[in-house]
N, CA, C and O of each residue as an XYZ file, in Angstrom:
256
protein
N      16.577     83.874      8.728
C      15.243     83.883      7.978
C      14.147     83.905      8.954
O      14.068     82.985      9.768
N      13.330     84.824      8.956
C      12.115     84.908      9.765
C      10.905     84.488      9.004
O      10.813     84.634      7.785
N       9.944     83.942      9.785
C       8.669     83.544      9.128
C       7.593     84.321      9.831
O       7.545     84.444     11.055
N       6.779     84.810      9.030
C       5.609     85.627      9.615
C       4.335     84.588      9.881
O       3.928     83.838      8.993
N       3.827     84.632     11.054
C       2.793     83.733     11.363
C       1.491     84.577     11.610
O       1.537     85.656     12.200
N       0.394     84.062     11.156
C      -0.864     84.644     11.459
C      -1.827     83.684     12.201
O      -2.154     82.591     11.738
N      -2.238     84.156     13.342
C      -3.037     83.289     14.244
C      -4.310     84.052     14.546
O      -4.263     85.231     14.897
N      -5.458     83.383     14.410
C      -6.679     84.077     14.735
C      -6.837     84.112     16.170
O      -6.932     83.089     16.849
N      -6.868     85.387     16.675
C      -7.042     85.525     18.018
C      -5.971     86.228     18.826
O      -5.668     87.392     18.565
N      -5.435     85.595     19.728
C      -4.511     86.199     20.717
C      -3.097     86.084     20.367
O      -2.558     85.037     20.009
N      -2.491     87.295     20.499
C      -1.069     87.305     20.135
C      -0.186     87.641     21.235
O      -0.645     88.304     22.165
N       1.068     87.251     21.243
C       2.014     87.577     22.226
C       3.259     88.327     21.479
O       3.595     87.945     20.358
N       3.856     89.279     22.053
C       4.806     89.981     21.331
C       6.172     89.249     21.671
O       7.038     89.740     22.395
N       6.245     88.110     21.103
C       7.542     87.422     21.263
C       7.789     86.458     20.040
O       6.934     86.282     19.173
N       8.835     85.942     20.037
C       9.153     85.034     18.866
C       8.285     83.738     18.871
O       8.194     83.075     17.837
N       7.720     83.409     19.883
C       6.891     82.154     19.974
C       5.560     82.280     19.165
O       4.943     81.310     18.725
N       5.223     83.467     19.034
C       3.963     83.692     18.191
C       2.601     83.630     18.980
O       2.394     84.543     19.780
N       1.774     82.769     18.851
C       0.531     82.707     19.486
C       0.607     82.373     20.904
O       1.578     81.748     21.329
N      -0.338     82.738     21.661
C      -0.338     82.304     23.026
C      -0.852     80.866     23.138
O      -0.330     80.093     23.942
N      -1.749     80.535     22.438
C      -2.186     79.095     22.348
C      -1.577     78.300     21.291
O      -1.429     78.761     20.159
N      -1.215     77.113     21.618
C      -0.747     76.140     20.460
C      -1.867     75.627     19.712
O      -3.023     75.991     19.927
N      -1.515     74.734     18.783
C      -2.575     74.106     17.930
C      -3.640     73.344     18.915
O      -4.847     73.502     18.732
N      -3.175     72.566     19.897
C      -4.038     71.782     20.713
C      -4.903     72.755     21.601
O      -6.008     72.362     21.975
N      -4.492     73.894     21.923
C      -5.317     74.830     22.671
C      -6.485     75.397     21.860
O      -7.579     75.682     22.347
N      -6.139     75.535     20.555
C      -7.266     76.036     19.655
C      -8.191     74.856     19.278
O      -9.388     75.063     19.075
N      -7.685     73.696     19.187
C      -8.500     72.515     19.018
C      -9.485     72.387     20.184
O     -10.676     72.149     19.982
N      -8.959     72.553     21.428
C      -9.911     72.404     22.558
C     -10.924     73.472     22.580
O     -12.104     73.219     22.823
N     -10.496     74.660     22.332
C     -11.477     75.735     22.269
C     -12.559     75.556     21.223
O     -13.712     75.909     21.473
N     -12.232     75.030     20.084
C     -13.075     74.782     19.004
C     -14.152     73.585     19.358
O     -15.351     73.624     19.081
N     -13.530     72.614     19.966
C     -14.407     71.605     20.419
C     -15.381     71.989     21.392
O     -16.551     71.615     21.323
N     -14.892     72.793     22.379
C     -15.930     73.216     23.363
C     -16.883     74.217     22.942
O     -17.967     74.272     23.524
N     -16.620     74.994     22.026
C     -17.589     75.874     21.291
C     -18.611     75.187     20.395
O     -19.764     75.579     20.213
N     -18.015     74.067     19.837
C     -19.014     73.284     18.988
C     -20.013     72.511     19.904
O     -21.170     72.333     19.522
N     -19.598     72.077     21.045
C     -20.520     71.411     22.035
C     -21.497     72.409     22.518
O     -22.693     72.121     22.575
N     -21.022     73.634     22.888
C     -21.993     74.753     23.420
C     -22.895     75.032     22.337
O     -24.088     75.096     22.635
N     -22.565     75.210     21.142
C     -23.453     75.577     20.013
C     -24.447     74.494     19.826
O     -25.633     74.825     19.797
N     -24.130     73.257     19.694
C     -25.121     72.162     19.518
C     -25.999     72.212     20.713
O     -27.198     72.055     20.486
N     -25.616     72.408     21.993
C     -26.518     72.525     23.137
C     -27.437     73.619     22.988
O     -28.615     73.499     23.326
N     -26.970     74.679     22.502
C     -27.893     75.930     22.341
C     -28.960     75.653     21.291
O     -30.126     76.029     21.412
N     -28.467     74.946     20.218
C     -29.461     74.781     19.140
C     -30.630     73.742     19.767
O     -31.837     73.909     19.593
N     -30.102     72.772     20.437
C     -31.263     71.847     21.040
C     -32.056     72.433     21.988
O     -33.220     72.041     22.066
N     -31.605     73.429     22.843
C     -32.370     74.206     23.738
C     -33.364     75.069     22.824
O     -34.552     75.094     23.147
N     -32.997     75.665     21.871
C     -33.798     76.526     21.013
C     -34.911     75.642     20.394
O     -36.092     75.981     20.464
N     -34.503     74.489     19.780
C     -35.481     73.643     19.306
C     -36.653     73.285     20.287
O     -37.856     73.374     20.040
N     -36.086     72.878     21.401
C     -37.116     72.409     22.474
C     -38.049     73.654     22.939
O     -39.211     73.454     23.295
N     -37.515     74.859     22.915
C     -38.396     76.024     23.382
C     -39.314     76.314     22.302
O     -40.410     76.771     22.628
N     -39.068     76.132     21.084
C     -40.035     76.386     19.941
C     -40.693     75.217     19.253
O     -41.187     75.332     18.131
N     -40.695     74.036     19.970
C     -41.195     72.809     19.475
C     -42.696     72.895     19.042
O     -43.123     72.327     18.037
N     -43.446     73.637     19.870
C     -44.871     73.599     19.501
C     -45.066     74.397     18.209
O     -45.978     74.047     17.460
N     -44.289     75.438     17.881
C     -44.388     76.329     16.746
C     -43.878     75.347     15.547
O     -44.530     75.267     14.507
N     -42.881     74.732     15.713
C     -42.353     73.821     14.654
C     -43.345     72.752     14.205
O     -43.641     72.600     13.020
N     -43.826     72.047     15.160
C     -44.852     71.030     14.983
C     -46.085     71.647     14.333
O     -46.639     71.016     13.433
N     -46.532     72.768     14.698
C     -47.720     73.353     14.180
C     -47.474     73.864     12.779
O     -48.370     73.724     11.947
N     -46.394     74.415     12.464
C     -46.133     74.850     11.175
C     -45.845     73.667     10.222
O     -46.189     73.761      9.043
N     -45.248     72.590     10.670
C     -45.027     71.346      9.856
C     -46.360     70.826      9.464
O     -46.587     70.513      8.295
N     -47.333     70.714     10.490
C     -48.612     70.192     10.182
C     -49.478     71.008      9.172
O     -50.265     70.518      8.363
N     -49.212     72.301      9.345
C     -49.903     73.328      8.488
C     -49.433     73.169      7.022
O     -50.242     73.143      6.095
N     -48.033     73.059      6.838
C     -47.446     73.061      5.478
C     -47.717     71.683      4.914
O     -48.004     71.588      3.720
N     -47.653     70.688      5.625
C     -47.697     69.290      4.983
C     -49.247     68.820      4.929
O     -49.520     67.654      4.641
N     -50.145     69.676      5.188
C     -51.551     69.268      5.130
C     -52.135     69.318      6.668
O     -51.498     69.822      7.594
N     -53.249     68.809      6.788
C     -53.853     68.624      8.067
C     -54.264     69.877      8.661
O     -54.339     70.009      9.882
N     -54.568     70.925      7.734
C     -55.070     72.208      8.221
C     -56.440     72.071      8.876
O     -57.298     71.362      8.350
N     -56.674     72.749     10.042
C     -57.904     72.838     10.614
C     -58.509     74.027     10.161
O     -57.866     75.074     10.233
N     -59.737     74.015      9.672
C     -60.481     75.219      9.160
C     -61.595     75.631      9.970
O     -62.272     76.605      9.641
């Protein structure tokens, strides 16, 4: 009896299936999550003046 496996990403032409096991994918997911959060924080830092200005403008405190 054969079982068909579907893995997102890298395949190897053998009976073993995926190149990376479950723990490998968990580590890649964790690393990419940390990188993404870091990039979001950098993005917010770079645009903080715009964010603060728009927040003041929308919530009141408009200077005319």
